[in-house]
Steps between C-alpha positions, in 0.01 A plus 500: 500500500771743590712427196189549277438842648862601449485397135184679442643817653796472275276490193303806617414723197627855525312802351605640159517870431462696168511867437257696278434861400165641404391781249547760782868399551403343841710195586342189635614177662317175424537235765402143411469242773325166530309557177382850587625831361468854644623844396641762743646841424884478482505806720343318785817299543686819575281608791331288766598146398299364787182600318601298189378171647162629612451656149569175350277321741212745415548379136470135603874421531607399847882473540610387845832315463800715573690348196215594272492861633878529472491360140247767404703787640821373341345463162346848507828651603664334203237608253641692204258435214138626505293379200216699358152372602147629491420531884181626655599690819130579537172419334407682182679563167854413426654498145172419324389232757259535786493331838198513729517512880446113514819451300346402172700638206346589168737509202470506116476150355848359448674723742665360809314628808678716749592390854307615806713657773218646720302283741169435328162490673333192363148612608519851363439416128363146534202416281230246446278458194556618148520830319189418308299440823631821645376697192161334531452515879674828572574729197178404322279595785656843532353616166290811579677564839752778429666525837599139552582483127737801537651328809577184304652698209718701740616174659590357161684827399753471782757285311485736204636802689861376459442467116385864455779641725276587795730507811265645772225337687142616488174361646130522525282495805150358550316668782139498630280352764512129572318243295548675159739258352851649578643173642328297228662719235840447653445118492414524132817687439699232696346228298691625191839426657447272797268368775192728542519503879619752758819577682755226560265231357520639142606782282352797677716689762389688805580879556567416862888492449811672607710686233748216498220242449350712220841502321540126541150436372567734208790289389264209440284718288757648265349555156175355648185645658523584869150458634468637857196459719394669819582857406339603829809361667722733287780642719412294803811291453697721267509828684325661203791431257342218309382719213847632434654151526262375236512796263872548512609137533740349255264206436235581251 
């Protein structure tokens, strides 16, 4: 039993490391270990190296062995070649391809899909059913209803802003007394891109957030609609700065 364990330890697989550079000249490190691969910014190895292992763990790669950790650091320190690669640092557009918040990449037929470097939210853009059913059960029933129809079109327009050079964020607010369909309209919008449910259970976000939480949530909605419910809570968690964070944020 003891000899078997020693032999097994001797054959332990060490991680492999490759260097890449994206279209923004940002350098990346790809770590491959036990059949899994994960990307980290090259710059992260120059700061707090203790956070590297937690970052890899958050991407599904757990490295515990000291020898494996030492091998990663050594290989990174010896990196000299960084190969060009299409890398999504965030959701949205990148070199003619598009990645949604759930990590699905859409690319022209025949093109090699880019690699996801951000941590995807599998629930954010999950879907059930077919496009044909959505047109029949959602879009078709909005004929003659201008406000929800406008909301759906605004939602579908979000990915087009990058294509027309629009760099700022703008929004629309639905207000009025309860029971008039505001939340229903938001759910109709959400159904175009993800689950038509509220808050953490689906695509819709709550306005009860701190500025840091707003910025983090915006990153998952880059080049996509940012649907926020509970406007009555505006400022309760953000100190009144939520509007500036959204309108001036880098994430469209």
